N, CA and C atoms as an extended XYZ file, in Angstrom:
378
Properties=species:S:1:pos:R:3:atomname:S:1:resname:S:1:resid:I:1 pbc="F F F"
N         5.019       70.364       79.206 N   UNK     1
C         3.851       70.516       80.093 CA  UNK     1
C         2.228       70.503       79.050 C   UNK     1
N         1.030       69.864       79.572 N   UNK     2
C         0.155       69.782       78.923 CA  UNK     2
C        -0.876       70.981       79.853 C   UNK     2
N        -1.775       71.084       79.046 N   UNK     3
C        -3.162       71.766       79.900 CA  UNK     3
C        -4.096       70.422       79.489 C   UNK     3
N        -4.563       70.270       80.328 N   UNK     4
C        -5.943       69.577       80.645 CA  UNK     4
C        -7.223       69.793       79.801 C   UNK     4
N        -7.783       68.769       80.101 N   UNK     5
C        -9.366       69.323       79.946 CA  UNK     5
C        -9.965       70.476       80.207 C   UNK     5
N        -9.440       70.723       81.740 N   UNK     6
C        -9.987       71.399       82.400 CA  UNK     6
C        -9.586       73.206       82.401 C   UNK     6
N        -8.480       73.158       81.787 N   UNK     7
C        -7.568       74.143       81.635 CA  UNK     7
C        -6.399       74.373       82.647 C   UNK     7
N        -5.555       73.578       83.289 N   UNK     8
C        -4.999       73.518       84.186 CA  UNK     8
C        -3.787       72.974       83.752 C   UNK     8
N        -2.836       73.157       84.281 N   UNK     9
C        -1.329       72.858       83.781 CA  UNK     9
C        -1.105       71.614       84.155 C   UNK     9
N        -0.496       70.845       83.693 N   UNK    10
C        -0.270       69.498       84.363 CA  UNK    10
C         0.755       68.759       83.687 C   UNK    10
N         1.046       67.503       84.192 N   UNK    11
C         2.237       66.754       83.578 CA  UNK    11
C         1.415       65.414       82.798 C   UNK    11
N         1.890       65.188       81.927 N   UNK    12
C         1.263       63.846       81.130 CA  UNK    12
C         1.263       62.374       82.090 C   UNK    12
N         0.273       62.095       82.104 N   UNK    13
C        -0.426       60.486       82.921 CA  UNK    13
C        -1.353       59.883       82.474 C   UNK    13
N        -1.673       58.561       82.661 N   UNK    14
C        -2.643       57.958       82.437 CA  UNK    14
C        -2.796       56.421       82.864 C   UNK    14
N        -3.736       55.614       82.340 N   UNK    15
C        -4.214       54.316       82.863 CA  UNK    15
C        -2.675       53.484       82.641 C   UNK    15
N        -2.609       52.484       83.467 N   UNK    16
C        -1.784       51.367       82.628 CA  UNK    16
C        -2.477       50.485       82.219 C   UNK    16
N        -2.026       49.898       81.036 N   UNK    17
C        -2.720       48.658       80.161 CA  UNK    17
C        -2.347       47.082       80.397 C   UNK    17
N        -3.093       46.289       80.555 N   UNK    18
C        -2.580       45.222       80.818 CA  UNK    18
C        -1.259       44.554       80.490 C   UNK    18
N        -0.291       44.466       81.611 N   UNK    19
C         0.907       43.373       80.836 CA  UNK    19
C         1.732       44.868       81.256 C   UNK    19
N         1.322       46.030       80.986 N   UNK    20
C         2.749       46.920       81.374 CA  UNK    20
C         3.238       47.524       82.168 C   UNK    20
N         4.829       48.163       82.333 N   UNK    21
C         5.057       48.052       83.489 CA  UNK    21
C         4.546       49.603       83.861 C   UNK    21
N         5.144       50.513       84.910 N   UNK    22
C         5.159       51.440       85.460 CA  UNK    22
C         5.710       52.777       84.083 C   UNK    22
N         6.808       52.095       84.018 N   UNK    23
C         7.642       53.084       82.989 CA  UNK    23
C         7.298       52.813       81.952 C   UNK    23
N         6.897       51.588       81.457 N   UNK    24
C         6.264       51.532       79.754 CA  UNK    24
C         4.897       52.465       79.920 C   UNK    24
N         4.187       52.224       80.907 N   UNK    25
C         2.971       53.315       81.079 CA  UNK    25
C         3.388       54.998       80.664 C   UNK    25
N         4.587       55.153       81.543 N   UNK    26
C         4.782       56.269       81.650 CA  UNK    26
C         5.097       56.772       80.135 C   UNK    26
N         5.943       56.269       79.411 N   UNK    27
C         6.600       56.382       78.381 CA  UNK    27
C         5.605       56.461       76.886 C   UNK    27
N         4.636       55.659       77.122 N   UNK    28
C         3.645       55.566       75.990 CA  UNK    28
C         2.757       56.654       76.495 C   UNK    28
N         2.155       57.061       77.619 N   UNK    29
C         0.952       58.318       77.632 CA  UNK    29
C         1.821       59.778       77.529 C   UNK    29
N         3.110       59.633       77.765 N   UNK    30
C         3.778       60.982       77.126 CA  UNK    30
C         3.733       61.036       75.482 C   UNK    30
N         4.123       59.825       74.764 N   UNK    31
C         4.349       59.843       73.575 CA  UNK    31
C         2.887       59.846       72.858 C   UNK    31
N         1.498       59.289       73.413 N   UNK    32
C         0.255       59.649       73.013 CA  UNK    32
C        -0.345       61.369       73.139 C   UNK    32
N        -0.007       61.795       74.545 N   UNK    33
C        -0.312       62.904       74.893 CA  UNK    33
C         0.318       64.093       74.150 C   UNK    33
N         1.479       64.199       73.856 N   UNK    34
C         2.567       65.082       73.534 CA  UNK    34
C         2.660       64.616       71.808 C   UNK    34
N         3.525       63.687       71.881 N   UNK    35
C         3.547       63.435       70.617 CA  UNK    35
C         5.126       62.640       70.709 C   UNK    35
N         5.564       63.430       71.804 N   UNK    36
C         7.328       63.251       72.391 CA  UNK    36
C         7.693       61.777       72.648 C   UNK    36
N         8.843       61.549       71.993 N   UNK    37
C         9.370       59.866       72.620 CA  UNK    37
C        10.035       60.053       73.585 C   UNK    37
N        10.405       59.482       74.743 N   UNK    38
C        11.321       59.518       75.576 CA  UNK    38
C        12.433       58.364       75.965 C   UNK    38
N        13.078       58.472       76.938 N   UNK    39
C        13.689       57.187       77.678 CA  UNK    39
C        13.471       57.571       79.274 C   UNK    39
N        13.777       56.992       80.122 N   UNK    40
C        13.430       57.107       81.358 CA  UNK    40
C        14.786       57.457       82.146 C   UNK    40
N        14.716       58.623       82.857 N   UNK    41
C        16.443       58.580       83.468 CA  UNK    41
C        16.581       58.189       84.885 C   UNK    41
N        15.057       58.433       85.652 N   UNK    42
C        15.058       58.068       87.035 CA  UNK    42
C        13.855       58.220       87.293 C   UNK    42
N        13.372       57.358       88.413 N   UNK    43
C        11.884       57.736       89.112 CA  UNK    43
C        12.375       59.125       90.077 C   UNK    43
N        10.846       59.921       89.811 N   UNK    44
C        10.925       61.361       91.101 CA  UNK    44
C        10.168       61.060       91.870 C   UNK    44
N         8.694       60.450       91.726 N   UNK    45
C         7.837       60.698       92.885 CA  UNK    45
C         6.915       59.643       92.664 C   UNK    45
N         5.999       59.310       93.715 N   UNK    46
C         5.046       58.851       93.803 CA  UNK    46
C         3.643       59.733       94.062 C   UNK    46
N         2.824       59.993       93.723 N   UNK    47
C         1.736       61.167       94.270 CA  UNK    47
C         0.017       60.293       94.421 C   UNK    47
N        -0.317       60.386       95.515 N   UNK    48
C        -1.784       59.533       95.697 CA  UNK    48
C        -2.609       61.172       95.742 C   UNK    48
N        -4.057       60.581       95.379 N   UNK    49
C        -5.323       61.739       95.479 CA  UNK    49
C        -6.249       60.956       95.158 C   UNK    49
N        -7.346       61.942       95.564 N   UNK    50
C        -8.808       61.316       95.252 CA  UNK    50
C        -9.437       61.786       94.493 C   UNK    50
N       -10.156       61.499       93.702 N   UNK    51
C       -11.062       62.676       92.590 CA  UNK    51
C       -12.501       61.656       92.678 C   UNK    51
N       -13.075       62.469       92.057 N   UNK    52
C       -14.767       62.356       91.976 CA  UNK    52
C       -14.856       61.894       90.700 C   UNK    52
N       -15.321       60.730       90.149 N   UNK    53
C       -15.806       60.066       89.356 CA  UNK    53
C       -17.210       60.408       88.688 C   UNK    53
N       -17.926       60.674       87.571 N   UNK    54
C       -19.313       61.075       87.622 CA  UNK    54
C       -20.291       59.718       87.980 C   UNK    54
N       -19.568       58.405       87.374 N   UNK    55
C       -20.301       56.995       87.737 CA  UNK    55
C       -20.137       56.829       89.089 C   UNK    55
N       -18.565       56.820       89.437 N   UNK    56
C       -18.115       55.446       90.711 CA  UNK    56
C       -17.520       56.237       92.122 C   UNK    56
N       -18.337       57.796       91.906 N   UNK    57
C       -17.714       58.595       93.199 CA  UNK    57
C       -16.468       58.804       93.388 C   UNK    57
N       -16.134       58.734       94.558 N   UNK    58
C       -14.786       59.263       94.951 CA  UNK    58
C       -13.547       57.964       94.661 C   UNK    58
N       -12.661       58.025       94.110 N   UNK    59
C       -11.950       56.899       93.446 CA  UNK    59
C       -10.542       57.565       94.119 C   UNK    59
N        -9.727       56.551       94.244 N   UNK    60
C        -8.688       56.867       94.609 CA  UNK    60
C        -7.517       56.986       93.660 C   UNK    60
N        -6.308       57.364       93.494 N   UNK    61
C        -5.906       57.545       92.505 CA  UNK    61
C        -3.720       57.313       92.519 C   UNK    61
N        -3.314       56.676       92.241 N   UNK    62
C        -1.655       56.913       92.639 CA  UNK    62
C        -1.072       57.197       91.367 C   UNK    62
N        -0.316       57.850       91.286 N   UNK    63
C         0.411       58.094       90.240 CA  UNK    63
C         1.930       58.322       90.112 C   UNK    63
N         2.618       57.517       89.576 N   UNK    64
C         4.200       57.434       89.003 CA  UNK    64
C         4.897       58.150       88.436 C   UNK    64
N         5.728       59.372       88.444 N   UNK    65
C         6.668       60.255       87.506 CA  UNK    65
C         7.814       59.911       87.643 C   UNK    65
N         8.523       60.141       86.581 N   UNK    66
C         9.655       59.879       86.454 CA  UNK    66
C        10.447       60.597       85.637 C   UNK    66
N        11.698       61.177       85.781 N   UNK    67
C        12.083       62.196       84.858 CA  UNK    67
C        12.669       61.486       83.347 C   UNK    67
N        12.014       62.111       82.380 N   UNK    68
C        12.477       61.613       81.182 CA  UNK    68
C        13.049       62.838       80.264 C   UNK    68
N        13.512       62.157       79.367 N   UNK    69
C        14.573       62.537       78.327 CA  UNK    69
C        13.846       62.538       76.920 C   UNK    69
N        13.680       63.653       76.448 N   UNK    70
C        13.206       63.518       75.282 CA  UNK    70
C        13.967       62.929       74.115 C   UNK    70
N        13.616       61.934       73.543 N   UNK    71
C        14.958       61.547       72.072 CA  UNK    71
C        14.404       61.567       70.845 C   UNK    71
N        12.756       62.042       70.539 N   UNK    72
C        12.558       61.996       69.482 CA  UNK    72
C        10.819       62.098       69.438 C   UNK    72
N        10.101       62.131       68.187 N   UNK    73
C         9.120       62.734       67.998 CA  UNK    73
C         8.606       64.387       67.561 C   UNK    73
N         7.455       64.301       67.536 N   UNK    74
C         7.212       65.826       66.964 CA  UNK    74
C         5.931       66.278       68.176 C   UNK    74
N         5.937       67.616       68.803 N   UNK    75
C         5.486       67.686       69.847 CA  UNK    75
C         3.901       68.122       68.870 C   UNK    75
N         2.996       67.412       69.974 N   UNK    76
C         1.529       67.585       68.855 CA  UNK    76
C         0.787       67.094       69.988 C   UNK    76
N        -0.371       67.690       70.458 N   UNK    77
C        -1.274       67.573       71.651 CA  UNK    77
C        -2.276       66.367       71.266 C   UNK    77
N        -2.746       65.535       71.933 N   UNK    78
C        -4.009       64.618       71.984 CA  UNK    78
C        -4.953       64.952       72.104 C   UNK    78
N        -5.852       65.910       71.544 N   UNK    79
C        -6.748       66.750       71.605 CA  UNK    79
C        -8.140       66.046       71.743 C   UNK    79
N        -7.933       64.908       71.794 N   UNK    80
C        -9.173       63.959       72.415 CA  UNK    80
C        -9.380       64.480       73.856 C   UNK    80
N        -7.971       64.016       74.803 N   UNK    81
C        -7.747       64.268       75.908 CA  UNK    81
C        -7.292       65.528       76.407 C   UNK    81
N        -6.492       66.411       75.927 N   UNK    82
C        -5.757       67.532       76.459 CA  UNK    82
C        -6.244       68.516       75.597 C   UNK    82
N        -6.078       69.942       75.926 N   UNK    83
C        -6.248       71.207       74.990 CA  UNK    83
C        -5.227       72.039       74.474 C   UNK    83
N        -3.924       71.313       75.532 N   UNK    84
C        -2.662       71.625       74.407 CA  UNK    84
C        -1.177       71.281       75.242 C   UNK    84
N        -0.211       71.521       74.398 N   UNK    85
C         1.243       70.671       75.174 CA  UNK    85
C         1.903       72.048       74.473 C   UNK    85
N         2.790       71.741       75.580 N   UNK    86
C         4.340       72.942       75.108 CA  UNK    86
C         5.622       72.681       75.870 C   UNK    86
N         6.540       72.941       75.130 N   UNK    87
C         7.711       72.525       75.277 CA  UNK    87
C         8.355       73.792       76.388 C   UNK    87
N         8.583       73.554       77.336 N   UNK    88
C         8.933       75.165       78.127 CA  UNK    88
C        10.359       74.963       78.654 C   UNK    88
N        10.938       75.992       78.737 N   UNK    89
C        12.311       76.170       79.610 CA  UNK    89
C        11.784       76.165       80.825 C   UNK    89
N        13.044       75.345       81.583 N   UNK    90
C        12.587       75.048       83.122 CA  UNK    90
C        11.721       76.095       84.002 C   UNK    90
N        12.346       77.610       83.761 N   UNK    91
C        11.699       78.666       84.934 CA  UNK    91
C        10.362       79.018       84.306 C   UNK    91
N        10.319       78.816       83.058 N   UNK    92
C         8.776       79.137       82.601 CA  UNK    92
C         8.100       77.794       83.370 C   UNK    92
N         8.569       76.919       82.932 N   UNK    93
C         7.427       75.498       83.787 CA  UNK    93
C         7.323       75.734       84.992 C   UNK    93
N         7.988       76.241       85.502 N   UNK    94
C         7.990       76.150       87.178 CA  UNK    94
C         6.974       77.518       87.360 C   UNK    94
N         6.854       78.571       86.173 N   UNK    95
C         6.345       79.535       87.098 CA  UNK    95
C         4.617       79.193       86.205 C   UNK    95
N         4.516       78.622       85.355 N   UNK    96
C         3.485       78.260       85.328 CA  UNK    96
C         2.691       77.340       85.994 C   UNK    96
N         3.830       76.295       86.480 N   UNK    97
C         3.230       75.527       87.508 CA  UNK    97
C         2.232       76.179       88.722 C   UNK    97
N         3.226       76.743       89.178 N   UNK    98
C         2.582       77.630       90.229 CA  UNK    98
C         1.591       78.270       89.982 C   UNK    98
N         1.692       79.070       88.831 N   UNK    99
C         0.140       79.746       88.584 CA  UNK    99
C        -0.976       79.269       88.288 C   UNK    99
N        -0.725       78.052       87.526 N   UNK   100
C        -2.052       77.521       86.606 CA  UNK   100
C        -2.393       75.795       86.825 C   UNK   100
N        -1.183       75.199       87.741 N   UNK   101
C        -0.987       74.050       87.896 CA  UNK   101
C        -1.897       73.584       89.209 C   UNK   101
N        -2.159       71.974       89.417 N   UNK   102
C        -2.143       71.385       90.112 CA  UNK   102
C        -1.325       71.620       91.132 C   UNK   102
N        -1.817       71.797       92.490 N   UNK   103
C        -0.401       72.082       93.639 CA  UNK   103
C         0.144       70.425       94.069 C   UNK   103
N        -0.553       69.115       93.969 N   UNK   104
C         0.133       68.072       93.974 CA  UNK   104
C         1.192       67.966       93.205 C   UNK   104
N         1.106       68.590       92.164 N   UNK   105
C         2.360       68.511       91.189 CA  UNK   105
C         3.592       69.541       91.263 C   UNK   105
N         3.783       70.395       92.253 N   UNK   106
C         4.692       71.545       92.605 CA  UNK   106
C         6.139       70.273       93.120 C   UNK   106
N         5.733       69.569       93.884 N   UNK   107
C         6.708       68.897       94.349 CA  UNK   107
C         7.476       68.107       93.235 C   UNK   107
N         6.569       67.144       92.436 N   UNK   108
C         6.804       66.561       91.058 CA  UNK   108
C         8.162       67.847       90.401 C   UNK   108
N         7.553       68.608       90.183 N   UNK   109
C         7.948       69.300       89.001 CA  UNK   109
C         9.311       70.192       89.946 C   UNK   109
N         9.320       70.489       91.174 N   UNK   110
C        10.396       70.801       91.880 CA  UNK   110
C        11.554       69.554       91.762 C   UNK   110
N        11.158       68.404       92.462 N   UNK   111
C        12.391       67.350       92.527 CA  UNK   111
C        12.840       66.982       91.222 C   UNK   111
N        11.636       67.180       89.793 N   UNK   112
C        12.513       66.976       88.737 CA  UNK   112
C        13.708       68.137       88.402 C   UNK   112
N        12.906       69.315       88.618 N   UNK   113
C        14.247       70.395       88.487 CA  UNK   113
C        15.653       70.675       89.037 C   UNK   113
N        15.379       69.811       90.655 N   UNK   114
C        16.494       69.631       91.494 CA  UNK   114
C        17.502       68.728       90.359 C   UNK   114
N        16.733       67.453       90.091 N   UNK   115
C        17.671       66.718       89.765 CA  UNK   115
C        18.335       67.473       88.524 C   UNK   115
N        18.244       68.638       87.531 N   UNK   116
C        18.500       68.935       86.690 CA  UNK   116
C        19.656       70.139       87.406 C   UNK   116
N        19.934       70.308       88.210 N   UNK   117
C        20.413       71.098       89.049 CA  UNK   117
C        20.016       72.687       88.999 C   UNK   117
N        18.749       72.772       88.871 N   UNK   118
C        17.765       73.774       89.166 CA  UNK   118
C        16.966       74.247       90.470 C   UNK   118
N        17.436       74.798       91.515 N   UNK   119
C        16.914       75.207       92.593 CA  UNK   119
C        15.477       75.973       92.377 C   UNK   119
N        14.376       75.750       93.087 N   UNK   120
C        13.440       76.722       92.919 CA  UNK   120
C        12.799       76.713       94.490 C   UNK   120
N        11.495       77.830       94.505 N   UNK   121
C        10.582       77.904       95.542 CA  UNK   121
C         9.380       78.010       95.297 C   UNK   121
N         8.305       78.306       95.946 N   UNK   122
C         6.910       78.539       95.821 CA  UNK   122
C         6.669       79.673       95.285 C   UNK   122
N         7.956       80.680       95.092 N   UNK   123
C         7.496       82.108       94.491 CA  UNK   123
C         7.990       82.658       93.345 C   UNK   123
N         9.002       81.339       92.885 N   UNK   124
C         9.795       81.531       91.974 CA  UNK   124
C        11.295       80.946       92.016 C   UNK   124
N        11.802       81.073       90.957 N   UNK   125
C        13.451       80.779       91.184 CA  UNK   125
C        14.401       80.966       92.211 C   UNK   125
N        15.197       80.445       92.961 N   UNK   126
C        16.025       80.773       93.890 CA  UNK   126
C        17.286       80.791       93.777 C   UNK   126
């Protein structure tokens, strides 16, 4: 989990570079923001939302999330873009998501945990 520049708990994400696939973008952004190298296991979910850009006004954003296994690297936050990064046990990741995360990430983390055999609810673990 990362803490973004606004102090909210979230998942790594970013913009696709020319010629990249969604999967390549996901792995690059994870490595850049967290220092962790990964391999994609399977897609989880795609979410869409609007945000307010200071120059361009309301913008639409679509984010593709994947279940990724960490295979190397060293945990280190990309301080230019985020406040912090932390490797968490599933129960703690869910607790922090519910308390400090963006609500549109609830279903992403819930589905990821379910794929790992962990059932959760909005008030904690089941």
